[in-house]
Jmol script that loads the backbone (N, CA, C; Angstrom):
load data "model"
ATOM      1  N   MET A   1      56.515 180.468  51.375  1.00  0.00           N
ATOM      2  CA  MET A   1      57.009 179.651  50.282  1.00  0.00           C
ATOM      3  C   MET A   1      57.491 178.295  50.799  1.00  0.00           C
ATOM      4  N   ILE A   2      58.155 178.294  51.930  1.00  0.00           N
ATOM      5  CA  ILE A   2      58.690 177.049  52.480  1.00  0.00           C
ATOM      6  C   ILE A   2      57.540 176.149  52.929  1.00  0.00           C
ATOM      7  N   LYS A   3      56.453 176.732  53.428  1.00  0.00           N
ATOM      8  CA  LYS A   3      55.304 175.920  53.833  1.00  0.00           C
ATOM      9  C   LYS A   3      54.694 175.220  52.627  1.00  0.00           C
ATOM     10  N   ILE A   4      54.660 175.931  51.507  1.00  0.00           N
ATOM     11  CA  ILE A   4      54.103 175.334  50.291  1.00  0.00           C
ATOM     12  C   ILE A   4      54.948 174.146  49.849  1.00  0.00           C
ATOM     13  N   ILE A   5      56.259 174.296  49.903  1.00  0.00           N
ATOM     14  CA  ILE A   5      57.153 173.207  49.519  1.00  0.00           C
ATOM     15  C   ILE A   5      57.006 172.046  50.503  1.00  0.00           C
ATOM     16  N   GLY A   6      56.830 172.362  51.772  1.00  0.00           N
ATOM     17  CA  GLY A   6      56.666 171.317  52.786  1.00  0.00           C
ATOM     18  C   GLY A   6      55.402 170.502  52.582  1.00  0.00           C
ATOM     19  N   VAL A   7      54.376 171.140  52.041  1.00  0.00           N
ATOM     20  CA  VAL A   7      53.128 170.433  51.774  1.00  0.00           C
ATOM     21  C   VAL A   7      53.169 169.751  50.414  1.00  0.00           C
ATOM     22  N   ALA A   8      53.769 170.386  49.429  1.00  0.00           N
ATOM     23  CA  ALA A   8      53.768 169.853  48.066  1.00  0.00           C
ATOM     24  C   ALA A   8      54.734 168.692  47.887  1.00  0.00           C
ATOM     25  N   ALA A   9      55.831 168.665  48.620  1.00  0.00           N
ATOM     26  CA  ALA A   9      56.840 167.613  48.436  1.00  0.00           C
ATOM     27  C   ALA A   9      56.273 166.222  48.718  1.00  0.00           C
ATOM     28  N   PRO A  10      55.600 165.993  49.847  1.00  0.00           N
ATOM     29  CA  PRO A  10      55.029 164.651  50.049  1.00  0.00           C
ATOM     30  C   PRO A  10      53.969 164.294  49.005  1.00  0.00           C
ATOM     31  N   ALA A  11      53.201 165.272  48.569  1.00  0.00           N
ATOM     32  CA  ALA A  11      52.177 165.009  47.556  1.00  0.00           C
ATOM     33  C   ALA A  11      52.813 164.574  46.248  1.00  0.00           C
ATOM     34  N   VAL A  12      53.913 165.213  45.874  1.00  0.00           N
ATOM     35  CA  VAL A  12      54.610 164.851  44.640  1.00  0.00           C
ATOM     36  C   VAL A  12      55.212 163.456  44.774  1.00  0.00           C
ATOM     37  N   LEU A  13      55.708 163.133  45.953  1.00  0.00           N
ATOM     38  CA  LEU A  13      56.302 161.807  46.148  1.00  0.00           C
ATOM     39  C   LEU A  13      55.244 160.713  46.156  1.00  0.00           C
ATOM     40  N   LEU A  14      54.058 161.018  46.644  1.00  0.00           N
ATOM     41  CA  LEU A  14      52.991 160.022  46.705  1.00  0.00           C
ATOM     42  C   LEU A  14      52.171 159.933  45.420  1.00  0.00           C
ATOM     43  N   ALA A  15      52.242 160.925  44.549  1.00  0.00           N
ATOM     44  CA  ALA A  15      51.419 160.952  43.336  1.00  0.00           C
ATOM     45  C   ALA A  15      51.632 159.728  42.439  1.00  0.00           C
ATOM     46  N   PRO A  16      52.861 159.287  42.197  1.00  0.00           N
ATOM     47  CA  PRO A  16      53.021 158.101  41.345  1.00  0.00           C
ATOM     48  C   PRO A  16      52.444 156.827  41.971  1.00  0.00           C
ATOM     49  N   VAL A  17      52.341 156.791  43.281  1.00  0.00           N
ATOM     50  CA  VAL A  17      51.831 155.616  43.969  1.00  0.00           C
ATOM     51  C   VAL A  17      50.310 155.669  44.089  1.00  0.00           C
ATOM     52  N   ALA A  18      49.740 156.857  44.053  1.00  0.00           N
ATOM     53  CA  ALA A  18      48.306 157.021  44.315  1.00  0.00           C
ATOM     54  C   ALA A  18      47.446 156.325  43.260  1.00  0.00           C
ATOM     55  N   VAL A  19      47.802 156.426  42.003  1.00  0.00           N
ATOM     56  CA  VAL A  19      46.971 155.847  40.944  1.00  0.00           C
ATOM     57  C   VAL A  19      46.930 154.317  41.029  1.00  0.00           C
ATOM     58  N   PRO A  20      48.061 153.638  41.155  1.00  0.00           N
ATOM     59  CA  PRO A  20      47.971 152.171  41.285  1.00  0.00           C
ATOM     60  C   PRO A  20      47.244 151.738  42.557  1.00  0.00           C
ATOM     61  N   VAL A  21      47.419 152.472  43.638  1.00  0.00           N
ATOM     62  CA  VAL A  21      46.723 152.123  44.875  1.00  0.00           C
ATOM     63  C   VAL A  21      45.221 152.295  44.688  1.00  0.00           C
ATOM     64  N   LEU A  22      44.813 153.356  44.032  1.00  0.00           N
ATOM     65  CA  LEU A  22      43.387 153.596  43.776  1.00  0.00           C
ATOM     66  C   LEU A  22      42.808 152.485  42.894  1.00  0.00           C
ATOM     67  N   HIS A  23      43.560 152.091  41.868  1.00  0.00           N
ATOM     68  CA  HIS A  23      43.097 151.000  41.011  1.00  0.00           C
ATOM     69  C   HIS A  23      43.024 149.681  41.789  1.00  0.00           C
ATOM     70  N   GLY A  24      43.978 149.461  42.634  1.00  0.00           N
ATOM     71  CA  GLY A  24      43.961 148.244  43.445  1.00  0.00           C
ATOM     72  C   GLY A  24      42.777 148.204  44.389  1.00  0.00           C
ATOM     73  N   LEU A  25      42.488 149.320  45.038  1.00  0.00           N
ATOM     74  CA  LEU A  25      41.346 149.371  45.953  1.00  0.00           C
ATOM     75  C   LEU A  25      40.023 149.190  45.216  1.00  0.00           C
ATOM     76  N   SER A  26      39.890 149.827  44.065  1.00  0.00           N
ATOM     77  CA  SER A  26      38.648 149.661  43.315  1.00  0.00           C
ATOM     78  C   SER A  26      38.526 148.229  42.781  1.00  0.00           C
ATOM     79  N   GLY A  27      39.637 147.617  42.415  1.00  0.00           N
ATOM     80  CA  GLY A  27      39.604 146.225  41.979  1.00  0.00           C
ATOM     81  C   GLY A  27      39.175 145.295  43.100  1.00  0.00           C
ATOM     82  N   LEU A  28      39.690 145.542  44.299  1.00  0.00           N
ATOM     83  CA  LEU A  28      39.271 144.740  45.444  1.00  0.00           C
ATOM     84  C   LEU A  28      37.787 144.910  45.729  1.00  0.00           C
ATOM     85  N   ALA A  29      37.286 146.129  45.570  1.00  0.00           N
ATOM     86  CA  ALA A  29      35.862 146.370  45.806  1.00  0.00           C
ATOM     87  C   ALA A  29      35.006 145.616  44.790  1.00  0.00           C
ATOM     88  N   VAL A  30      35.413 145.615  43.540  1.00  0.00           N
ATOM     89  CA  VAL A  30      34.648 144.923  42.495  1.00  0.00           C
ATOM     90  C   VAL A  30      34.679 143.411  42.723  1.00  0.00           C
ATOM     91  N   VAL A  31      35.857 142.890  43.043  1.00  0.00           N
ATOM     92  CA  VAL A  31      35.971 141.448  43.296  1.00  0.00           C
ATOM     93  C   VAL A  31      35.162 141.071  44.535  1.00  0.00           C
ATOM     94  N   GLY A  32      35.237 141.898  45.570  1.00  0.00           N
ATOM     95  CA  GLY A  32      34.468 141.630  46.788  1.00  0.00           C
ATOM     96  C   GLY A  32      32.976 141.644  46.537  1.00  0.00           C
ATOM     97  N   LEU A  33      32.524 142.573  45.730  1.00  0.00           N
ATOM     98  CA  LEU A  33      31.094 142.637  45.403  1.00  0.00           C
ATOM     99  C   LEU A  33      30.670 141.408  44.609  1.00  0.00           C
ATOM    100  N   GLY A  34      31.512 140.968  43.696  1.00  0.00           N
ATOM    101  CA  GLY A  34      31.206 139.770  42.925  1.00  0.00           C
ATOM    102  C   GLY A  34      31.135 138.535  43.805  1.00  0.00           C
ATOM    103  N   LEU A  35      32.069 138.405  44.738  1.00  0.00           N
ATOM    104  CA  LEU A  35      32.044 137.260  45.658  1.00  0.00           C
ATOM    105  C   LEU A  35      30.827 137.309  46.568  1.00  0.00           C
ATOM    106  N   PHE A  36      30.457 138.501  47.006  1.00  0.00           N
ATOM    107  CA  PHE A  36      29.275 138.654  47.857  1.00  0.00           C
ATOM    108  C   PHE A  36      28.018 138.222  47.107  1.00  0.00           C
ATOM    109  N   ALA A  37      27.885 138.672  45.860  1.00  0.00           N
ATOM    110  CA  ALA A  37      26.705 138.324  45.060  1.00  0.00           C
ATOM    111  C   ALA A  37      26.663 136.818  44.786  1.00  0.00           C
ATOM    112  N   ALA A  38      27.807 136.227  44.467  1.00  0.00           N
ATOM    113  CA  ALA A  38      27.845 134.783  44.212  1.00  0.00           C
ATOM    114  C   ALA A  38      27.488 134.006  45.475  1.00  0.00           C
ATOM    115  N   GLY A  39      27.959 134.463  46.609  1.00  0.00           N
ATOM    116  CA  GLY A  39      27.632 133.804  47.868  1.00  0.00           C
ATOM    117  C   GLY A  39      26.149 133.866  48.180  1.00  0.00           C
ATOM    118  N   LYS A  40      25.533 135.009  47.895  1.00  0.00           N
ATOM    119  CA  LYS A  40      24.091 135.146  48.123  1.00  0.00           C
ATOM    120  C   LYS A  40      23.308 134.184  47.241  1.00  0.00           C
ATOM    121  N   VAL A  41      23.693 134.072  45.984  1.00  0.00           N
ATOM    122  CA  VAL A  41      22.996 133.179  45.051  1.00  0.00           C
ATOM    123  C   VAL A  41      23.129 131.729  45.511  1.00  0.00           C
ATOM    124  N   VAL A  42      24.327 131.339  45.904  1.00  0.00           N
ATOM    125  CA  VAL A  42      24.542 129.962  46.358  1.00  0.00           C
ATOM    126  C   VAL A  42      23.734 129.695  47.630  1.00  0.00           C
ATOM    127  N   THR A  43      23.749 130.628  48.563  1.00  0.00           N
ATOM    128  CA  THR A  43      23.015 130.446  49.815  1.00  0.00           C
ATOM    129  C   THR A  43      21.520 130.299  49.566  1.00  0.00           C
ATOM    130  N   LYS A  44      20.968 131.152  48.728  1.00  0.00           N
ATOM    131  CA  LYS A  44      19.528 131.072  48.449  1.00  0.00           C
ATOM    132  C   LYS A  44      19.182 129.776  47.713  1.00  0.00           C
ATOM    133  N   THR A  45      20.031 129.346  46.800  1.00  0.00           N
ATOM    134  CA  THR A  45      19.781 128.106  46.064  1.00  0.00           C
ATOM    135  C   THR A  45      19.795 126.905  47.012  1.00  0.00           C
ATOM    136  N   VAL A  46      20.761 126.861  47.906  1.00  0.00           N
ATOM    137  CA  VAL A  46      20.852 125.750  48.852  1.00  0.00           C
ATOM    138  C   VAL A  46      19.640 125.738  49.768  1.00  0.00           C
ATOM    139  N   ARG A  47      19.196 126.898  50.217  1.00  0.00           N
ATOM    140  CA  ARG A  47      18.014 126.966  51.084  1.00  0.00           C
ATOM    141  C   ARG A  47      16.773 126.453  50.369  1.00  0.00           C
ATOM    142  N   VAL A  48      16.615 126.842  49.106  1.00  0.00           N
ATOM    143  CA  VAL A  48      15.440 126.397  48.351  1.00  0.00           C
ATOM    144  C   VAL A  48      15.481 124.889  48.135  1.00  0.00           C
ATOM    145  N   LEU A  49      16.643 124.364  47.806  1.00  0.00           N
ATOM    146  CA  LEU A  49      16.753 122.931  47.535  1.00  0.00           C
ATOM    147  C   LEU A  49      16.615 122.085  48.803  1.00  0.00           C
ATOM    148  N   ASN A  50      16.990 122.621  49.950  1.00  0.00           N
ATOM    149  CA  ASN A  50      16.917 121.861  51.197  1.00  0.00           C
ATOM    150  C   ASN A  50      15.636 122.113  51.983  1.00  0.00           C
ATOM    151  N   ALA A  51      14.793 123.008  51.528  1.00  0.00           N
ATOM    152  CA  ALA A  51      13.558 123.311  52.247  1.00  0.00           C
ATOM    153  C   ALA A  51      12.594 122.129  52.135  1.00  0.00           C
ATOM    154  N   PRO A  52      11.833 121.890  53.206  1.00  0.00           N
ATOM    155  CA  PRO A  52      10.843 120.812  53.100  1.00  0.00           C
ATOM    156  C   PRO A  52       9.761 121.200  52.097  1.00  0.00           C
ATOM    157  N   PRO A  53       9.175 120.217  51.422  1.00  0.00           N
ATOM    158  CA  PRO A  53       8.149 120.552  50.429  1.00  0.00           C
ATOM    159  C   PRO A  53       6.931 121.185  51.097  1.00  0.00           C
ATOM    160  N   LYS A  54       6.351 122.129  50.425  1.00  0.00           N
ATOM    161  CA  LYS A  54       5.166 122.798  50.959  1.00  0.00           C
ATOM    162  C   LYS A  54       3.948 121.903  50.761  1.00  0.00           C
ATOM    163  N   ARG A  55       3.069 121.911  51.737  1.00  0.00           N
ATOM    164  CA  ARG A  55       1.843 121.118  51.626  1.00  0.00           C
ATOM    165  C   ARG A  55       0.875 121.855  50.719  1.00  0.00           C
ATOM    166  N   ARG A  56       0.349 121.133  49.788  1.00  0.00           N
ATOM    167  CA  ARG A  56      -0.631 121.736  48.883  1.00  0.00           C
ATOM    168  C   ARG A  56      -2.018 121.543  49.458  1.00  0.00           C
ATOM    169  N   ILE A  57      -2.741 122.622  49.516  1.00  0.00           N
ATOM    170  CA  ILE A  57      -4.130 122.562  49.968  1.00  0.00           C
ATOM    171  C   ILE A  57      -4.993 122.473  48.719  1.00  0.00           C
ATOM    172  N   PRO A  58      -5.811 121.414  48.612  1.00  0.00           N
ATOM    173  CA  PRO A  58      -6.630 121.297  47.398  1.00  0.00           C
ATOM    174  C   PRO A  58      -7.616 122.457  47.307  1.00  0.00           C
ATOM    175  N   ALA A  59      -7.805 122.903  46.097  1.00  0.00           N
ATOM    176  CA  ALA A  59      -8.750 123.999  45.874  1.00  0.00           C
ATOM    177  C   ALA A  59     -10.173 123.505  46.122  1.00  0.00           C
ATOM    178  N   GLU A  60     -10.983 124.387  46.642  1.00  0.00           N
ATOM    179  CA  GLU A  60     -12.375 124.003  46.905  1.00  0.00           C
ATOM    180  C   GLU A  60     -13.110 123.879  45.571  1.00  0.00           C
ATOM    181  N   ARG A  61     -13.851 122.815  45.454  1.00  0.00           N
ATOM    182  CA  ARG A  61     -14.629 122.611  44.233  1.00  0.00           C
ATOM    183  C   ARG A  61     -16.038 123.125  44.458  1.00  0.00           C
ATOM    184  N   PRO A  62     -16.573 123.779  43.465  1.00  0.00           N
ATOM    185  CA  PRO A  62     -17.969 124.245  43.617  1.00  0.00           C
ATOM    186  C   PRO A  62     -18.921 123.045  43.633  1.00  0.00           C
ATOM    187  N   PRO A  63     -20.010 123.158  44.376  1.00  0.00           N
ATOM    188  CA  PRO A  63     -20.963 122.035  44.429  1.00  0.00           C
ATOM    189  C   PRO A  63     -21.563 121.777  43.050  1.00  0.00           C
ATOM    190  N   ILE A  64     -21.762 120.493  42.763  1.00  0.00           N
ATOM    191  CA  ILE A  64     -22.361 120.109  41.476  1.00  0.00           C
ATOM    192  C   ILE A  64     -23.864 120.129  41.635  1.00  0.00           C
ATOM    193  N   ASP A  65     -24.554 120.877  40.811  1.00  0.00           N
ATOM    194  CA  ASP A  65     -26.032 120.975  40.873  1.00  0.00           C
ATOM    195  C   ASP A  65     -26.682 120.074  39.884  1.00  0.00           C
TER     196      ASP A  65
END
end "model"
wireframe off; spacefill off
backbone 0.3
color backbone group
């Protein structure tokens, strides 16, 4: 019985803190994912805008008969 109380007491003390901590961690994960996605979009856009123009190869024209 005393072992059960020894294990349950810290759990009861931490239970009120667990829910806000879980919400905080999930909020950080969502914000981090959003920042990561925004960074990827900005990086790809900058690369496309700063890339040198591609050389166009004219299409071959069929011979005129």
